[in-house]
N, C-alpha and C positions, 0 to 999 in steps of 0.2 A: 908856133912861137918858140923862139930859142929859150932853152932852159938856162937860167942864170944862177943856179945853185948846184952844189954837189950833194948827191943823195946820202953818201956815207956820213959826213959830219952832221947833217940835219937829223939823220936817224939816231946817231949817238946822243945828240942834244935832247931828242925826244925821250930816249931811254933814261938819261939823267933826270929829266923832269918826272918821268913815271916812277923812278926810284924814290924821288922826293915824296911823291904821293903815297908810296908804300910806307915810308916813315910817318907821314901824316896820319894815316888810318890807324896805325898801331901806337901812335905817340903816347897816348895816355895810359895804355894798358900796363906797362911796367912801372910807371911813375905815379899813378893815381893813389896807390897805398901810401907811399912816402909823403905825398902832398897832403893827404888827409890827416896825417899825423901832425902837421904843422900849420895847416890852413883850414879854417872852418868853411864848409860849403863847397869843397872841391869836387864832391860827387856830381854837382850840376855842370861841370865843365864839358862832359861828353855831349850834352844837349846843345850847348853853345857852339861846339865844333860842328855838329850836324847842320845847324843853321848856316854857318859859313860855307860848308861844302855845297849845300843846296843852292845858295845864292851864286856861288862861283860856277856851278854847273849850268844855271840858267843864263848867266851873263856871257860865257865864253863864246858860244856859237855865233850869234850875230856879230860880235866884235871881231872875231878872226875872219869871218867872211867879208866884212867891210874894210878892215884895217890891216889884215895879215897876221902872221904868227910871231914874228920876232919880238916885238916890244911887249906883247902880252905875255909871252913866255918869260921874258926877263922880269916883268912886273910881278907875275904870279910867283916866280921863284924868290924874289925879294920879299914878298908877303910871307912865304913859307919860312924863309930865313929869319925874318923879324919875329914870327910866332915862336919858332924854336928857341931863339935867343931870349925872348920874353919869358918862356917857361924856365929857362936856366937862371934868369936874373931876378925875377919878381917873386915876392911872397905875399903881396896884398891881393885879395880875391878879385877885386875889380880889374886890376891890371892883368891878372891871370886870365880872366874872361876875355879881355881885349886881345891878349896874345893868342889864345886858342881859337878865337873867332877869325883872326887874321891868318892863322895857320890853316884853318878849315877853308877859308875863302881861296887862298892860294892853291891848296890841294885840290879843291873842286875844279878850278880853272885848269890846273895841270893835267888832271885825269882826262878831262874832255879834250883839251887842246892837243895833247900829245897823240891821242888816238886819231883825231881828225887830221893831224899833220902827217902821220904815217900813212893813213888812208889816201891822202892826196898825192904823196910823192911816189907811190908804187902803183903799177898797173894791176889789172884783175888777176894775173897769174901769180903775182908775188904778194899781193896785199894781205891775204889771210895769214900766210906764214909769218910775215913781218909783224902783224898785229899780235900774233901769238908770242913772238920773241920780245916784243915791247912789253907784253903782260908779264913775261918772266922777270923783267927788271922791277916790276912792282913787288914780286915775291922776294927778289934779292934785297931790295931796300928794307922790306918788312922783316926779313930773316936776320939781316945784319943788325938792325936796330934791337931786335929781341935778344940776340946773343950778346951784344955789347952790354945791355942792361943786366943780363944774367951773370956776366963775369965781373962787372964793375958795380959795386954797391952804391956809390954816390951818383945818382942819376944826372947830376949837372955835368959830369965829365963827358958822358956820351952826347948830351945835348950840345955842348961846346964843340966836340969833335965833328958832329954832323953840321953845325953851323960853318965850320971852317971848310968842309968839303963843298957845301952848297955855295959858299962865296967864291971858291975857285971855279966852279962850273959856271956861275953867273957871269964872271969875267970872260970866260971863253965864249959865251953866247954872243957877246958884242962883235966877235970876229968871224961869225958864221953867216953866210948868205942864206936866207930862207925864201920859200915861195912867196910871190907877191899876193896881194889881196885879190879877191874875185873881181871881175869886171863889174863896175858899179851898177850897170843895168840889171845884173843878176841879183842885186841886194836891195830889197825894199821891204817895208813892213807888210805890204800886200802879199809878196811872195813868201815871206817868212810864215805868215799866218796860213797861207795857202798850203803849206806842207801838211797841216793838220787834216786836210781832206783826203790824203792818200791812205787807203786802208793798209797797204803794205807797211808803211812806217809805223802806224799804230799797232799793228800786229807784232812787228819786230820789237817795238818798245814794250809790249805786253810780255814777250818772252823775257826781256831783261827785268821786268817787274818780278817775275817768278824766280829768275836767277838771283837777283839781289835779295829776295826773301830767303832763298836757300842759303846763300853765303852769309847773310846777316844773322839769321837765327842759329845757324850752325856755329858761327863765330862767337856769338854772345851768350849762348845757353848751353854749350857743350860741357863746360866745367861744372855748372850746377847740375846738369843731368847726370854726369858721371859721379858726382859727389853723393847724390841722392839715390840713384838707381844702382850704380856700380859700387857704392860705398868706398870710393877712392879718396885719398887725402888731397888737399887742394893743390899741392905741388905736382903730384903725379897727374892729376886731371888737367892742370894748366899746360903741362908739357905736351899734351895731346894736340893742342893748337899749333905748336911748332911743327909737328908731323903733318898737319893739314897744309901748312905753307910749303914744306918740303915736297909734298905730293903735287901741289899745284905747280911748283917750279919744274918738277920732273915732267909734268904733263905738257907744259907750254914750250919747253926747249925743243922737242922734236915735232911740234905741231905742224910746221910748214911741210916737212917731209911726209908726214902722215896724210895731210890734206892733198899732197901731190898724187898719192896713191889711191885714196878712198874718196876724194872730193869732199866738199863741205858737209853735205848731209851725212854721208857715210862716217866721216870723222866724228861729227857731233853725236851720232847714235852710239858709236863705239865708246866715246868718253862718258856719255850719260849712262851707258850700261855698267861701266866700271863704278861710277858714282852710286848707282842703285845697289850694286853688290856691296859696296862699302857701307851704305846706310843699313842694309839688312844685317850685316855682320855687327855693326855698331849696336843694333837693336837687340840681337839675340845673345851677344857676348859682352855686355856692358861691365861685367865684373872682372874680366880678364884684361890685364894691362897690355899684354902682347897683342891680343886680338883687337883691342880698341885702337892701339897705335897703328896697327896694320889697316884697320878700317879708316882711320883718319887720313892715311896716305892715299888710299883708294878714293875717298871722298874728295880730297884736294885735287888729285890727278883728274878725276872725272869732271870736276867743276871748272877745270882750266880751259876748256875749249869754247864754252858758250859765248863769252864776251867777244873773243877774236872772230869767231865765225859770224855772229850776228852783225857786229860792226863792219865786217867785210861786206856783207850783203848791203847794209845801209850805205856804206861809202861808194859802192858800185852803182847803186840805184839813184843816189841824190848827189851827183858830183858837183852841180852848180852851187848848191848850198849845203855842202857836207858838214860844215861846222854847226850850222843851225839844226840840221837833222840829227846830228850826234847829241846836241844839247837837249833836244826834245826827248830823244830816246833815253838818255842817261837820267834826266829828271824823272821820267816815269819809272825808271828802274829804282831810283832812290826812294820813291814813294812805296814801292814794293818792299824795300828793306825796312822802312819805318813801320808800315802796317803789319808786316810779318813779325817784327820784334814785338809790336803791341799785342798781337794775337797770342804768340807763344808765351809772352810775359804773363798774360791773363791766365793761360792754362797752368803755368807754373805756380801762380798765386793760389790756384785752387788745388794744387798738389797733383795735377795731371801731367806728370813728367814724361810719360811715354808718348804723349802727343807730339813731342819734338821729332822723333824719327818718322812718325806718320805724316807730319807737315812736310818733311824733306822728301818723302816718297811722292806725295801729291805734287810738289813743285816739279820734280823730275818728269812725272807723267804728263803734266800740262805742257811743259816745254817740248816733249817728244811729239805731242799732238799738234801744237801751234806752229812749230818751225816749218814743216813741209807745206802747211797751208799758207804761211806768210811768203815762202819762196814762190809758190804757185801764183799768188796774187801779184807779187813784185814783177814777175816775168810778163804779165799782161800789160 
């Protein structure tokens, strides 16, 4: 069949969508404090955003497989734009909840859809590297959002600036040709549910379960850990998360070239080894600012390969229903993030702060064990 789209513009549209998701995931971090100062109940907003992300993650797969990518990308981006603008405009808690839910819904769709889109437009030789580069744009969006809020005290100014950039990209999406929907005979409820019977998909999804637990717990509890174990002030501890993002960006930019030399499994073990070294340094030198920042760069770098590598395997194995397969895997991954946060939160409530690095080490070890087993099963 003749290809009726240009890969370059489609890939750049996906990168723009992924950068929007980077802003989504870190949207509340810099502004929750100022919101709490003027709005009662703002601390409940992250939970509302999580619900939106989960719903978006569940919905996107069957929709893109049946109807294609273009209009869902536009709709999801509009949802993200509406959510960002709502945060900049409203001060009533109900409207803020509606805004952050809409932002989460759009972000959840964008995360899954852009990964599925890039997986579809590239062949097996290029898919993994392009997924890594796509993931780098998540880091770029997150990093730019964090830096804007660091240098601009009034959080509404960065929100309005992000809204303007989003609007410009949304307009450009209308003029880009995207891949068509899957043949309708490939898309049915029976085939969608049938994906759950494939052990390889469930095993890869379980890898993402532990990867999301790793990223979620390190992202949400590092500051508290450093404040209590390393005796750091809040500003110094918070800056550690910026170094995590810098490390992940540095890891994802060369991922395609490294995969070309070491293949998928070799690359993943190299990155996980770096992450493990970072966690150990984080554990034994929690009171040294230089050591902690170095550790966070290593942890971020090492965490950067798992999603692109695993999604590359899934995209290659389930081409007929790639969107739905990604939806299932990412949903299970989000469950890992939720349960990981719950577990570590309970440990922190009991004063067991050193269980954070222990949890991170367990997650890395399980991923190292599961991935080759999942690859072996998928090749059957």
